[in-house]
C-alpha positions in Angstrom: 170.2 -59.5 47.0 171.7 -59.2 50.5 168.7 -57.3 51.8 166.5 -59.9 50.0 168.2 -62.7 51.9 168.0 -60.9 55.3 164.3 -60.5 54.9 163.7 -64.1 53.9 165.9 -65.1 57.0 164.0 -63.0 59.4 160.7 -64.1 58.1 161.7 -67.9 58.2 163.1 -67.6 61.6 159.9 -66.0 62.6 157.9 -68.9 61.3 160.2 -71.5 62.9 159.6 -69.6 66.3 155.9 -70.1 65.8 156.3 -73.7 64.9 158.8 -74.1 68.0 161.4 -75.4 65.7 165.0 -75.3 66.9 166.9 -73.1 64.5 169.0 -70.8 66.5 172.1 -73.0 66.4 172.1 -72.9 62.4 174.0 -70.0 60.9 172.4 -68.2 57.9 174.4 -70.0 55.4 173.5 -73.2 56.7 169.7 -72.4 56.9 169.7 -71.0 53.4 171.1 -74.3 51.9 168.9 -76.7 53.9 165.9 -78.4 52.2 162.9 -76.5 52.9 161.4 -79.6 54.4 164.4 -80.2 56.8 163.9 -76.6 58.1 160.6 -77.4 59.1 158.5 -75.3 56.9 155.4 -77.1 55.6 153.6 -76.0 52.4 151.3 -73.6 54.2 154.2 -71.8 56.0 156.1 -71.8 52.6 153.2 -70.1 51.0 152.9 -67.5 53.8 156.7 -66.8 53.3 156.2 -66.5 49.5 153.4 -64.0 50.1 155.4 -61.9 52.5 158.1 -61.6 49.7 155.7 -60.7 47.2 154.3 -58.1 49.4 157.8 -56.8 50.4 159.0 -56.5 46.7 155.7 -55.8 45.0 156.2 -58.8 42.8 154.1 -61.8 42.1 155.3 -65.4 42.0 153.1 -68.2 40.3 152.6 -71.4 42.2 154.4 -73.1 39.3 157.4 -71.0 40.1 157.7 -71.9 43.8 156.1 -75.3 44.1 159.3 -77.1 43.2 161.6 -75.0 45.4 164.0 -76.9 47.5 166.0 -74.4 49.3 165.9 -70.9 50.6 168.6 -70.1 48.3 166.4 -71.1 45.4 163.6 -68.9 46.8 165.9 -65.9 47.0 167.1 -66.5 43.5 163.5 -66.8 42.2 162.4 -63.5 44.0 165.5 -61.7 42.9 164.9 -62.7 39.2 161.2 -61.4 39.2 
């Protein structure tokens, strides 16, 4: 699970850099616990993140699985359970 969280954090921070969001001052635990909307990931960026996770882990998550996610922690739990 630690490797999964590291991957999710790196991919999320990369997307936030592209969006020019201020995230450097947030530690990993804070970022994982924040609401996805508050982080600055819109639905397109979230979908891109999910697709990266699916590719990295060779899993498939349905839209119903990830459409109600509120935090990156929930996303990590969902991916780990697949």
